[in-house]
DSSP file (Angstrom, degrees, kcal/mol; ACC not computed):
  #  RESIDUE AA STRUCTURE BP1 BP2  ACC     N-H-->O    O-->H-N    N-H-->O    O-->H-N    TCO  KAPPA ALPHA  PHI   PSI    X-CA   Y-CA   Z-CA
    1    1 A X              0   0    0      0, 0.0     2,-0.2     0, 0.0     0, 0.0   0.000 360.0 360.0 360.0  66.7    1.9  -16.7   -5.7
    2    2 A X        -     0   0    0      1,-0.1     2,-0.1     2,-0.0     0, 0.0  -0.621 360.0 -99.8 -93.2 159.3    5.3  -15.4   -4.7
    3    3 A X     >  -     0   0    0     -2,-0.2     4,-2.6     1,-0.1     5,-0.2  -0.382  35.0-112.0 -67.0 153.5    7.4  -16.5   -1.9
    4    4 A X  H  > S+     0   0    0      1,-0.2     4,-2.3     2,-0.2    -1,-0.1   0.886 120.0  48.6 -55.1 -39.1    7.3  -14.3    1.2
    5    5 A X  H  > S+     0   0    0      2,-0.2     4,-2.2     1,-0.2    -1,-0.2   0.882 112.6  49.0 -70.1 -36.1   11.0  -13.2    0.7
    6    6 A X  H  > S+     0   0    0      2,-0.2     4,-1.7     1,-0.2    -2,-0.2   0.930 112.4  48.2 -63.7 -46.3   10.3  -12.4   -3.1
    7    7 A X  H  X S+     0   0    0     -4,-2.6     4,-1.9     1,-0.2    -2,-0.2   0.923 110.5  51.9 -61.6 -47.2    7.2  -10.4   -2.1
    8    8 A X  H  X S+     0   0    0     -4,-2.3     4,-2.4    -5,-0.2    -1,-0.2   0.915 109.3  49.2 -48.5 -50.1    9.2   -8.6    0.5
    9    9 A X  H  X S+     0   0    0     -4,-2.2     4,-1.9     1,-0.2    -1,-0.2   0.762 108.5  53.8 -64.7 -28.3   11.9   -7.7   -2.0
   10   10 A X  H  X S+     0   0    0     -4,-1.7     4,-1.7     2,-0.2    -1,-0.2   0.857 109.2  48.2 -73.7 -35.6    9.2   -6.4   -4.5
   11   11 A X  H  X S+     0   0    0     -4,-1.9     4,-2.4     2,-0.2    -2,-0.2   0.887 108.8  53.2 -72.5 -41.1    7.8   -4.1   -1.9
   12   12 A X  H  X S+     0   0    0     -4,-2.4     4,-0.8     1,-0.2    -2,-0.2   0.900 109.4  49.8 -54.8 -45.7   11.2   -2.9   -1.0
   13   13 A X  H >< S+     0   0    0     -4,-1.9     3,-0.5     1,-0.2    -2,-0.2   0.880 109.4  49.7 -67.0 -35.1   11.9   -2.0   -4.6
   14   14 A X  H >< S+     0   0    0     -4,-1.7     3,-1.8     1,-0.2    -2,-0.2   0.908 107.2  57.6 -66.2 -40.1    8.5   -0.1   -4.9
   15   15 A X  H 3< S+     0   0    0     -4,-2.4    -1,-0.2     1,-0.3    -2,-0.2   0.741 102.1  55.6 -59.4 -24.5    9.4    1.8   -1.7
   16   16 A X  T << S+     0   0    0     -4,-0.8    -1,-0.3    -3,-0.5     2,-0.2   0.405  78.5 117.0 -94.4  -0.4   12.6    3.1   -3.4
   17   17 A X    <   -     0   0    0     -3,-1.8     2,-0.5    -4,-0.2    -3,-0.0  -0.528  68.0-126.0 -70.0 137.8   10.8    4.6   -6.3
   18   18 A X        -     0   0    0     -2,-0.2     2,-0.3     1,-0.0    -2,-0.1  -0.696  28.4-164.3 -91.9 128.7   11.3    8.4   -6.5
   19   19 A X        -     0   0    0     -2,-0.5     2,-0.3    71,-0.1     3,-0.0  -0.710   3.0-160.3-106.3 158.0    8.1   10.2   -6.6
   20   20 A X     >  -     0   0    0     -2,-0.3     4,-0.9    74,-0.1     3,-0.3  -0.976  26.4-132.2-138.4 151.9    7.5   13.8   -7.6
   21   21 A X  H  > S+     0   0    0     -2,-0.3     4,-2.2     1,-0.2     5,-0.2   0.722 100.6  73.8 -73.8 -16.6    4.7   16.3   -7.1
   22   22 A X  H  > S+     0   0    0      1,-0.2     4,-2.1     2,-0.2    -1,-0.2   0.927  95.2  51.9 -58.1 -48.5    4.8   17.3  -10.8
   23   23 A X  H  > S+     0   0    0     -3,-0.3     4,-1.6     1,-0.2    -1,-0.2   0.890 107.6  49.7 -60.2 -41.6    3.1   14.0  -11.6
   24   24 A X  H  X S+     0   0    0     -4,-0.9     4,-1.7     1,-0.2    -1,-0.2   0.890 109.9  51.4 -69.4 -37.6    0.3   14.4   -9.2
   25   25 A X  H  X S+     0   0    0     -4,-2.2     4,-2.3     1,-0.2    -1,-0.2   0.823 105.8  57.1 -65.0 -32.8   -0.4   18.0  -10.5
   26   26 A X  H  X S+     0   0    0     -4,-2.1     4,-1.2     1,-0.2    -1,-0.2   0.906 106.3  47.9 -64.0 -41.8   -0.5   16.6  -14.0
   27   27 A X  H  X S+     0   0    0     -4,-1.6     4,-0.8     2,-0.2    -2,-0.2   0.860 111.0  51.3 -71.9 -36.4   -3.3   14.2  -13.0
   28   28 A X  H >X S+     0   0    0     -4,-1.7     3,-1.0     1,-0.2     4,-0.5   0.957 112.0  47.5 -57.2 -47.8   -5.2   17.1  -11.3
   29   29 A X  H 3< S+     0   0    0     -4,-2.3     3,-0.5     1,-0.2    -1,-0.2   0.750 101.6  65.8 -69.5 -26.2   -4.9   19.1  -14.5
   30   30 A X  H 3< S+     0   0    0     -4,-1.2    -1,-0.2     1,-0.2    -2,-0.2   0.779  93.8  59.5 -72.3 -23.3   -6.0   16.1  -16.6
   31   31 A X  H X< S-     0   0    0     -3,-1.0     3,-2.5    -4,-0.8    -1,-0.2   0.819  79.6-166.4 -75.0 -29.1   -9.6   16.2  -15.0
   32   32 A X  T 3<  -     0   0    0     -4,-0.5    -3,-0.1    -3,-0.5     3,-0.1   0.753  67.2 -69.7  49.6  27.5  -10.2   19.9  -16.3
   33   33 A X  T 3  S+     0   0    0     -5,-0.4    -1,-0.3     1,-0.2     2,-0.2   0.610 102.5 133.4  73.0   6.9  -13.2   20.0  -13.9
   34   34 A X    <   -     0   0    0     -3,-2.5     2,-1.4     1,-0.0    -1,-0.2  -0.602  67.3-113.0 -89.4 152.1  -15.1   17.6  -16.0
   35   35 A X  S    S+     0   0    0     -2,-0.2     2,-0.3    -3,-0.1    -3,-0.0  -0.675  73.2 115.1 -85.2  81.0  -17.0   14.5  -14.6
   36   36 A X  S    S-     0   0    0     -2,-1.4     2,-0.5    -5,-0.1    -3,-0.1  -0.967  78.0 -83.0-142.4 165.7  -14.9   11.7  -16.1
   37   37 A X        -     0   0    0     -2,-0.3     2,-0.2     1,-0.0     3,-0.1  -0.551  47.2-147.2 -76.3 116.6  -12.7    9.0  -14.8
   38   38 A X        -     0   0    0     -2,-0.5   -11,-0.1     1,-0.1   -10,-0.1  -0.529  25.1-101.8 -84.0 146.0   -9.2   10.6  -14.2
   39   39 A X        -     0   0    0     -2,-0.2     2,-0.4   -12,-0.1    -1,-0.1  -0.346  42.3-106.9 -65.6 151.9   -6.1    8.4  -14.7
   40   40 A X        -     0   0    0     -3,-0.1    -1,-0.1     1,-0.1    59,-0.0  -0.643  29.2-129.2 -77.9 130.3   -4.6    7.2  -11.5
   41   41 A X     >  -     0   0    0     -2,-0.4     4,-2.1     1,-0.1     5,-0.2  -0.290  24.6-110.4 -70.5 166.9   -1.3    8.8  -10.4
   42   42 A X  H  > S+     0   0    0      2,-0.2     4,-2.5     1,-0.2     5,-0.2   0.908 118.2  53.3 -68.6 -39.6    1.6    6.6   -9.4
   43   43 A X  H  > S+     0   0    0     51,-0.3     4,-2.4     1,-0.2    -1,-0.2   0.935 110.3  47.5 -54.5 -45.8    1.3    7.5   -5.7
   44   44 A X  H  > S+     0   0    0      1,-0.2     4,-1.7     2,-0.2    -1,-0.2   0.870 113.2  48.0 -66.2 -35.5   -2.4    6.5   -5.8
   45   45 A X  H  X S+     0   0    0     -4,-2.1     4,-2.1     2,-0.2    -1,-0.2   0.867 111.1  51.1 -71.6 -35.5   -1.6    3.2   -7.5
   46   46 A X  H  X S+     0   0    0     -4,-2.5     4,-3.3     2,-0.2    -2,-0.2   0.959 110.9  48.0 -62.6 -49.8    1.2    2.4   -5.1
   47   47 A X  H  X S+     0   0    0     -4,-2.4     4,-2.2     1,-0.2    -2,-0.2   0.832 111.8  50.1 -62.6 -37.4   -1.0    3.1   -2.0
   48   48 A X  H  X S+     0   0    0     -4,-1.7     4,-2.2    -5,-0.2    -1,-0.2   0.888 112.5  46.6 -68.3 -37.6   -3.7    0.9   -3.5
   49   49 A X  H  X S+     0   0    0     -4,-2.1     4,-2.9     2,-0.2     5,-0.2   0.944 111.8  51.0 -70.1 -43.4   -1.2   -1.8   -4.2
   50   50 A X  H  X S+     0   0    0     -4,-3.3     4,-2.2     1,-0.2    -2,-0.2   0.950 112.3  46.5 -55.8 -47.7    0.3   -1.5   -0.6
   51   51 A X  H  X S+     0   0    0     -4,-2.2     4,-2.4     2,-0.2    -1,-0.2   0.889 110.9  52.9 -66.5 -37.2   -3.2   -1.8    1.1
   52   52 A X  H  X S+     0   0    0     -4,-2.2     4,-2.1     1,-0.2     5,-0.2   0.975 113.9  42.3 -58.4 -52.7   -4.2   -4.8   -1.1
   53   53 A X  H  X S+     0   0    0     -4,-2.9     4,-1.8     1,-0.2    -2,-0.2   0.812 112.0  54.4 -66.8 -25.8   -1.0   -6.6   -0.1
   54   54 A X  H  X S+     0   0    0     -4,-2.2     4,-2.5    -5,-0.2    -1,-0.2   0.921 109.6  47.9 -68.3 -42.8   -1.5   -5.5    3.5
   55   55 A X  H  X S+     0   0    0     -4,-2.4     4,-2.4     1,-0.2    -2,-0.2   0.873 113.0  48.6 -67.9 -35.3   -5.0   -7.0    3.5
   56   56 A X  H  X S+     0   0    0     -4,-2.1     4,-2.2     2,-0.2    -1,-0.2   0.858 111.8  49.0 -64.0 -38.5   -3.7  -10.3    1.9
   57   57 A X  H  X S+     0   0    0     -4,-1.8     4,-2.6    -5,-0.2    -2,-0.2   0.891 111.9  47.4 -74.8 -37.9   -0.9  -10.6    4.4
   58   58 A X  H  X S+     0   0    0     -4,-2.5     4,-2.5     2,-0.2     5,-0.2   0.941 113.1  49.3 -70.6 -43.0   -3.2  -10.0    7.5
   59   59 A X  H  X S+     0   0    0     -4,-2.4     4,-2.1    -5,-0.2     5,-0.2   0.936 113.3  46.9 -61.1 -39.7   -5.8  -12.6    6.1
   60   60 A X  H  X S+     0   0    0     -4,-2.2     4,-2.7     1,-0.2    -2,-0.2   0.915 113.2  49.1 -68.3 -41.4   -3.0  -15.1    5.5
   61   61 A X  H  X S+     0   0    0     -4,-2.6     4,-1.4     2,-0.2    -1,-0.2   0.873 108.8  52.4 -59.5 -37.9   -1.5  -14.5    9.0
   62   62 A X  H  X S+     0   0    0     -4,-2.5     4,-0.7     1,-0.2    -2,-0.2   0.925 115.9  39.8 -70.5 -42.1   -4.9  -14.8   10.6
   63   63 A X  H  X S+     0   0    0     -4,-2.1     4,-1.3    -5,-0.2     3,-0.4   0.875 114.7  54.7 -72.9 -34.9   -5.4  -18.2    8.9
   64   64 A X  H  X S+     0   0    0     -4,-2.7     4,-2.7     1,-0.2    -1,-0.2   0.698  96.7  62.4 -75.3 -15.4   -1.8  -19.3    9.5
   65   65 A X  H  < S+     0   0    0     -4,-1.4    -1,-0.2     2,-0.2    -2,-0.2   0.785 103.5  49.3 -70.8 -31.8   -1.8  -18.7   13.2
   66   66 A X  H  < S+     0   0    0     -4,-0.7    -2,-0.2    -3,-0.4    -1,-0.2   0.887 121.3  36.6 -84.4 -31.8   -4.4  -21.4   13.7
   67   67 A X  H  < S+     0   0    0     -4,-1.3     2,-0.4     1,-0.3    -2,-0.2   0.939 130.5   6.1 -73.2 -51.9   -2.4  -23.8   11.5
   68   68 A X     <  -     0   0    0     -4,-2.7    -1,-0.3    -5,-0.1    -2,-0.0  -0.995  49.4-164.2-145.4 134.1    1.1  -23.2   12.2
   69   69 A X        +     0   0    0     -2,-0.4     2,-0.2    -3,-0.1    -4,-0.1  -0.335  30.5 158.5-118.2  50.1    2.8  -20.9   14.8
   70   70 A X     >  -     0   0    0      1,-0.1     4,-1.1     2,-0.0     5,-0.1  -0.484  37.1-144.2 -73.8 143.3    6.4  -20.7   13.4
   71   71 A X  H  > S+     0   0    0      2,-0.2     4,-2.6     1,-0.2    -1,-0.1   0.832  96.8  57.4 -76.2 -32.3    8.3  -17.7   14.6
   72   72 A X  H  > S+     0   0    0      2,-0.2     4,-2.0     1,-0.2     5,-0.2   0.883 104.4  53.3 -66.6 -36.3   10.2  -17.2   11.4
   73   73 A X  H  > S+     0   0    0      2,-0.2     4,-1.7     1,-0.2    -1,-0.2   0.896 109.6  48.6 -61.0 -41.5    6.9  -16.8    9.5
   74   74 A X  H  X S+     0   0    0     -4,-1.1     4,-3.0     2,-0.2    -2,-0.2   0.959 110.4  52.4 -59.0 -53.2    5.7  -14.2   12.0
   75   75 A X  H  X S+     0   0    0     -4,-2.6     4,-1.8     1,-0.2    -2,-0.2   0.844 110.3  46.4 -53.6 -41.3    9.0  -12.3   11.6
   76   76 A X  H  X S+     0   0    0     -4,-2.0     4,-1.5     2,-0.2    -1,-0.2   0.814 112.2  49.2 -78.5 -26.4    8.8  -12.2    7.8
   77   77 A X  H  X S+     0   0    0     -4,-1.7     4,-3.3     2,-0.2     5,-0.2   0.930 109.7  53.4 -68.5 -46.7    5.2  -11.0    7.9
   78   78 A X  H  X S+     0   0    0     -4,-3.0     4,-2.5     1,-0.2    -2,-0.2   0.908 110.7  47.0 -55.6 -42.7    6.2   -8.3   10.5
   79   79 A X  H  X S+     0   0    0     -4,-1.8     4,-2.3     2,-0.2    -1,-0.2   0.885 112.1  50.1 -67.3 -36.4    9.0   -7.1    8.1
   80   80 A X  H  X S+     0   0    0     -4,-1.5     4,-2.8     2,-0.2     5,-0.2   0.961 111.7  48.7 -64.9 -48.3    6.5   -7.1    5.1
   81   81 A X  H  X S+     0   0    0     -4,-3.3     4,-2.9     1,-0.3    -2,-0.2   0.896 110.1  50.6 -57.3 -44.8    4.1   -5.2    7.1
   82   82 A X  H  X S+     0   0    0     -4,-2.5     4,-1.9    -5,-0.2    -1,-0.3   0.868 109.8  50.2 -58.8 -40.4    6.6   -2.7    8.1
   83   83 A X  H  X S+     0   0    0     -4,-2.3     4,-2.1     2,-0.2    -2,-0.2   0.860 109.9  51.0 -67.3 -35.3    7.7   -2.2    4.5
   84   84 A X  H  X S+     0   0    0     -4,-2.8     4,-2.4     2,-0.2     5,-0.2   0.930 111.4  47.1 -71.1 -40.0    4.1   -1.7    3.3
   85   85 A X  H  X S+     0   0    0     -4,-2.9     4,-2.3    -5,-0.2    -2,-0.2   0.908 110.2  52.7 -65.7 -33.9    3.5    1.0    6.0
   86   86 A X  H  X S+     0   0    0     -4,-1.9     4,-2.2     2,-0.2    -1,-0.2   0.935 110.5  49.4 -58.9 -47.9    6.8    2.6    5.1
   87   87 A X  H  X S+     0   0    0     -4,-2.1     4,-2.1     1,-0.2    -2,-0.2   0.894 110.2  49.2 -63.6 -39.8    5.6    2.7    1.4
   88   88 A X  H  X S+     0   0    0     -4,-2.4     4,-1.9     2,-0.2    -1,-0.2   0.912 111.0  50.3 -61.8 -45.8    2.3    4.2    2.3
   89   89 A X  H  X S+     0   0    0     -4,-2.3     4,-0.6     1,-0.2    -2,-0.2   0.851 113.7  46.8 -57.4 -37.5    4.1    6.9    4.4
   90   90 A X  H  < S+     0   0    0     -4,-2.2    -2,-0.2     1,-0.2     3,-0.2   0.873 117.0  39.7 -75.2 -37.5    6.3    7.7    1.5
   91   91 A X  H >< S+     0   0    0     -4,-2.1     3,-1.7     1,-0.2    -2,-0.2   0.690  96.5  81.1 -85.9 -19.7    3.7    7.8   -1.2
   92   92 A X  H >< S+     0   0    0     -4,-1.9     3,-1.9     1,-0.3    -1,-0.2   0.887  86.4  53.9 -61.5 -45.7    1.0    9.6    0.9
   93   93 A X  T 3< S+     0   0    0     -4,-0.6    -1,-0.3     1,-0.3    -2,-0.1   0.614 106.1  56.2 -69.0  -6.7    2.4   13.3    0.5
   94   94 A X  T <  S+     0   0    0     -3,-1.7    -1,-0.3    -4,-0.1   -51,-0.3   0.280  76.4 119.7-104.7  13.7    2.4   12.9   -3.3
   95   95 A X  S <  S-     0   0    0     -3,-1.9     2,-0.1   -52,-0.1   -71,-0.1  -0.474  74.5-107.0 -71.6 142.9   -1.3   12.0   -3.6
   96   96 A X    >   -     0   0    0      1,-0.1     3,-1.6    -2,-0.1    -1,-0.1  -0.455  29.8-113.0 -72.4 155.9   -3.2   14.6   -5.8
   97   97 A X  T 3  S+     0   0    0      1,-0.3    -1,-0.1    -2,-0.1    -2,-0.1   0.752 114.2  48.2 -58.7 -32.3   -5.5   16.8   -3.8
   98   98 A X  T 3  S+     0   0    0      2,-0.0     2,-0.3     0, 0.0    -1,-0.3  -0.028  83.9 125.9-103.4  28.8   -8.6   15.5   -5.2
   99   99 A X    <   -     0   0    0     -3,-1.6     3,-0.2     1,-0.1     4,-0.1  -0.692  42.4-166.5 -96.7 137.9   -7.7   11.8   -4.8
  100  100 A X     >  +     0   0    0     -2,-0.3     4,-1.3     1,-0.1    -1,-0.1   0.039  58.0 109.6-110.2  25.5  -10.1    9.5   -2.8
  101  101 A X  H  > S+     0   0    0      1,-0.2     4,-1.0     2,-0.2    -1,-0.1   0.891  78.9  47.6 -67.4 -38.5   -7.6    6.6   -2.4
  102  102 A X  H  4 S+     0   0    0     -3,-0.2    -1,-0.2     1,-0.2     7,-0.2   0.820 108.2  54.9 -76.2 -23.9   -7.2    7.1    1.2
  103  103 A X  H >4 S+     0   0    0      1,-0.2     3,-0.8     2,-0.2    -1,-0.2   0.834 106.1  53.2 -71.2 -31.4  -10.9    7.3    1.8
  104  104 A X  H 3< S+     0   0    0     -4,-1.3     3,-0.3     1,-0.2    -1,-0.2   0.830 114.1  42.4 -69.0 -31.9  -11.3    3.9    0.0
  105  105 A X  T >X S+     0   0    0     -4,-1.0     4,-2.1     1,-0.2     3,-0.5   0.152  75.5 112.7 -95.3   7.6   -8.7    2.3    2.4
  106  106 A X  H <> S+     0   0    0     -3,-0.8     4,-2.1     1,-0.3     5,-0.2   0.843  76.9  55.0 -72.1 -27.9   -9.8    3.9    5.7
  107  107 A X  H 3> S+     0   0    0     -3,-0.3     4,-2.0     2,-0.2    -1,-0.3   0.898 107.0  48.9 -65.5 -39.3  -10.9    0.4    7.0
  108  108 A X  H <> S+     0   0    0     -3,-0.5     4,-2.2     1,-0.2    -2,-0.2   0.867 108.0  57.2 -64.7 -35.0   -7.4   -1.0    6.3
  109  109 A X  H  X S+     0   0    0     -4,-2.1     4,-2.2     1,-0.2    -2,-0.2   0.925 107.1  46.7 -60.7 -45.1   -6.0    2.1    8.2
  110  110 A X  H  X S+     0   0    0     -4,-2.1     4,-2.2     1,-0.2    -1,-0.2   0.903 110.5  52.3 -67.1 -36.8   -8.0    1.2   11.3
  111  111 A X  H  X S+     0   0    0     -4,-2.0     4,-2.2     2,-0.2    -1,-0.2   0.912 109.1  51.4 -66.7 -36.1   -6.9   -2.5   11.1
  112  112 A X  H  X S+     0   0    0     -4,-2.2     4,-1.8     1,-0.2    -2,-0.2   0.968 110.7  49.5 -62.3 -50.6   -3.2   -1.3   10.9
  113  113 A X  H  < S+     0   0    0     -4,-2.2    -2,-0.2     1,-0.2    -1,-0.2   0.843 115.8  40.8 -56.3 -37.8   -3.8    0.9   14.0
  114  114 A X  H  < S+     0   0    0     -4,-2.2    -1,-0.2     1,-0.2    -2,-0.2   0.762 116.5  46.9 -91.2 -21.4   -5.3   -1.9   16.0
  115  115 A X  H  <        0   0    0     -4,-2.2    -2,-0.2    -5,-0.2    -1,-0.2   0.619 360.0 360.0 -91.2 -11.5   -2.9   -4.7   14.9
  116  116 A X     <        0   0    0     -4,-1.8    -1,-0.2    -5,-0.2    -2,-0.1   0.456 360.0 360.0 -73.1 360.0    0.3   -2.7   15.4
């Protein structure tokens, strides 16, 4: 239960993390071809977090539009959604090759495309 401004600043902080391909390769090597739960890489965790926050923001805005139509709340949500999409765009190239994170969130991607 963070304020919208605090949440926005948290997302901006996460967007500025420097990612590397070495970490993604380490997670790929950790599976060793065996059927076991592989540890999640940082980019995969970030993308999961971004999509979770995106879904929460969309639900909050959908219920908030019926109750209150303040322009400042809409602007804050727009900035947050923009920051979330920027984070997904930054983390996507660093996902491990065998990661199913993007497949899990395909519905959220469709909502992004249709609400933008």
